[in-house]
C-alpha positions as CSV (number, residue, x, y, z in Angstrom):
1,X,-19.1,22.6,-27.8
2,X,-17.7,23.6,-24.4
3,X,-14.3,22.5,-22.9
4,X,-16.1,20.3,-20.4
5,X,-18.2,18.3,-23.1
6,X,-14.8,18.0,-25.1
7,X,-12.9,16.4,-22.3
8,X,-15.7,14.1,-21.4
9,X,-15.9,12.8,-25.1
10,X,-12.2,12.4,-25.2
11,X,-12.1,10.4,-21.8
12,X,-14.8,8.0,-22.7
13,X,-13.2,7.6,-26.1
14,X,-10.1,6.5,-24.0
15,X,-11.9,4.7,-21.2
16,X,-14.7,2.6,-23.1
17,X,-12.4,0.7,-25.5
18,X,-10.0,-0.2,-22.4
19,X,-13.3,-1.8,-20.4
20,X,-13.1,-5.4,-21.8
21,X,-9.5,-5.6,-21.1
22,X,-9.9,-4.5,-17.6
23,X,-12.6,-7.8,-17.2
24,X,-10.1,-10.4,-17.4
25,X,-10.8,-12.5,-14.3
26,X,-12.9,-15.3,-13.6
27,X,-14.0,-16.2,-10.1
28,X,-16.0,-18.2,-7.7
29,X,-16.6,-18.9,-3.9
30,X,-18.4,-21.8,-4.5
31,X,-15.9,-24.1,-6.1
32,X,-16.2,-27.9,-5.8
33,X,-13.3,-29.9,-4.6
34,X,-13.4,-33.6,-3.6
35,X,-11.1,-36.4,-2.4
36,X,-11.3,-40.1,-2.5
37,X,-9.5,-42.6,-0.4
38,X,-9.7,-46.2,-1.7
39,X,-8.4,-49.1,0.2
40,X,-9.5,-52.8,0.6
41,X,-11.0,-52.3,4.2
42,X,-12.8,-48.9,3.4
43,X,-13.5,-46.0,0.8
44,X,-13.3,-42.7,2.2
45,X,-14.9,-39.7,0.2
46,X,-15.5,-35.8,1.0
47,X,-16.8,-33.0,-1.1
48,X,-16.3,-29.4,-0.3
49,X,-18.3,-26.6,-2.3
50,X,-16.7,-23.3,-0.6
51,X,-13.4,-23.3,-2.5
52,X,-12.6,-19.8,-3.7
53,X,-10.8,-19.8,-7.1
54,X,-9.6,-16.7,-9.4
55,X,-8.4,-17.3,-13.0
56,X,-6.6,-14.0,-14.5
57,X,-7.2,-14.8,-18.4
58,X,-4.6,-12.1,-19.0
59,X,-1.7,-13.4,-17.3
60,X,-2.6,-17.1,-16.9
61,X,-2.4,-16.7,-13.1
62,X,-4.7,-19.2,-11.1
63,X,-5.3,-19.6,-7.4
64,X,-7.5,-21.9,-5.2
65,X,-8.3,-21.5,-1.3
66,X,-10.2,-24.1,0.2
67,X,-11.6,-24.0,3.9
68,X,-10.7,-27.5,5.4
69,X,-13.5,-27.8,7.9
70,X,-15.8,-27.5,4.9
71,X,-15.5,-30.9,3.6
72,X,-18.3,-32.9,4.1
73,X,-18.1,-36.9,4.8
74,X,-21.1,-39.5,4.6
75,X,-20.2,-40.3,8.2
76,X,-19.9,-37.4,11.0
77,X,-17.2,-39.2,12.9
78,X,-15.1,-39.3,9.7
79,X,-15.3,-35.7,9.3
80,X,-14.3,-35.4,13.1
81,X,-11.3,-37.5,12.7
82,X,-10.3,-35.6,9.6
83,X,-10.3,-32.3,11.0
84,X,-9.1,-33.0,14.6
85,X,-6.6,-36.1,14.3
86,X,-5.3,-35.7,10.7
87,X,-5.6,-32.1,9.2
88,X,-5.5,-30.4,12.4
89,X,-7.9,-27.8,11.1
90,X,-7.7,-25.3,13.6
91,X,-4.0,-25.0,13.4
92,X,-4.2,-25.3,9.4
93,X,-7.6,-24.0,8.5
94,X,-7.0,-23.5,4.9
95,X,-5.3,-25.3,2.0
96,X,-4.5,-23.5,-1.3
97,X,-3.0,-23.7,-4.7
98,X,-1.5,-20.7,-6.6
99,X,0.3,-21.1,-9.9
100,X,0.5,-20.3,-13.5
101,X,-1.1,-21.9,-16.4
102,X,1.5,-22.9,-18.9
103,X,0.4,-22.0,-22.6
104,X,-2.4,-19.8,-21.5
105,X,-1.8,-17.7,-24.2
106,X,-2.9,-20.3,-26.5
107,X,-6.4,-20.1,-25.0
108,X,-9.0,-18.0,-26.7
109,X,-11.2,-16.6,-23.8
110,X,-13.6,-15.0,-26.4
111,X,-14.9,-18.2,-27.7
112,X,-16.2,-21.6,-26.4
113,X,-13.7,-24.3,-26.4
114,X,-11.9,-26.8,-24.4
115,X,-8.1,-26.9,-23.7
116,X,-5.8,-29.4,-21.9
117,X,-3.5,-27.5,-19.6
118,X,-1.0,-27.7,-17.1
119,X,-0.4,-25.5,-14.1
120,X,2.7,-25.0,-12.2
121,X,2.6,-23.5,-8.8
122,X,2.6,-24.1,-4.9
123,X,0.1,-26.6,-3.4
124,X,-0.2,-25.9,0.5
125,X,-1.9,-28.6,2.6
126,X,-1.3,-29.0,6.4
127,X,1.1,-25.9,6.4
128,X,3.5,-27.9,4.0
129,X,4.2,-26.0,0.7
130,X,5.1,-28.4,-2.1
131,X,6.0,-27.4,-5.8
132,X,3.6,-29.1,-8.1
133,X,2.5,-29.5,-11.9
134,X,-0.9,-30.4,-12.2
135,X,-2.9,-31.5,-15.3
136,X,-6.4,-30.3,-16.2
137,X,-8.9,-28.9,-18.7
138,X,-10.0,-25.5,-18.9
139,X,-13.6,-25.4,-20.8
140,X,-15.0,-22.1,-21.9
141,X,-18.7,-21.3,-22.9
142,X,-20.0,-17.6,-23.1
143,X,-18.6,-16.0,-19.8
144,X,-18.2,-19.1,-17.7
145,X,-15.0,-21.2,-17.3
146,X,-15.0,-24.7,-15.9
147,X,-11.6,-26.1,-14.4
148,X,-11.2,-29.8,-14.1
149,X,-8.3,-31.4,-12.4
150,X,-7.4,-34.7,-11.0
151,X,-4.3,-35.4,-9.1
152,X,-2.7,-37.3,-6.3
153,X,-1.7,-35.9,-2.7
154,X,0.4,-38.1,-0.3
155,X,-0.5,-37.4,3.3
156,X,3.2,-38.2,4.0
157,X,4.4,-35.4,2.0
158,X,2.4,-32.8,3.8
159,X,3.4,-33.9,7.2
160,X,0.0,-35.6,7.9
161,X,0.4,-38.4,10.5
162,X,-1.8,-41.6,9.9
163,X,-1.8,-43.7,13.1
164,X,-0.7,-47.3,12.4
165,X,-3.7,-48.6,13.8
166,X,-5.9,-47.0,11.1
167,X,-3.4,-46.8,8.3
168,X,-4.7,-49.9,6.4
169,X,-8.1,-47.7,6.2
170,X,-6.3,-44.6,4.5
171,X,-4.7,-44.9,1.0
172,X,-1.2,-43.7,0.7
173,X,-2.1,-41.5,-2.2
174,X,-5.6,-39.5,-1.9
175,X,-7.0,-38.7,-5.3
176,X,-8.2,-35.0,-5.3
177,X,-10.7,-33.7,-8.0
178,X,-11.2,-30.1,-8.8
179,X,-14.4,-29.6,-10.8
180,X,-15.6,-25.9,-10.6
181,X,-17.1,-23.1,-12.3
182,X,-15.7,-19.6,-12.4
183,X,-17.7,-16.4,-13.9
184,X,-16.4,-13.3,-15.2
185,X,-16.2,-10.5,-13.0
């Protein structure tokens, strides 16, 4: 056996077993995030299917980035007011969360299952960063991870001004739901 073949076999023997360890990330660019505002006068709901998300199963790091203008409303006028008057989407085009899943070591990514988790990190909305801990569920099936999370956001906490004229139409706390599927990369 010549020296080239010996080195190639040795290199393959080292690299091939390590390949599964390199593929520890799950990702999407079509994540679903919605929000709901309930008041006696009016309910407001919007859905966004353009969230980018990454989960690193090796470290427990998780991050989401959402283009604010991609939220879709039932009424076009609501969408315009949301982007122009409240979220100021031209100035603050993205919302994000970056954090760490607590107890991620207990999740067995090699087999199907469902796990109740919490992620602690930074939520950025309207240019305002807040430290939060969010409860959620991670479900595994084959090479697919589903992340489900429901939490409240107060517009006042993110310096989103609601004019008094319409304050009765918008809840003091908005319910946000993350229900997104990530695939192994």
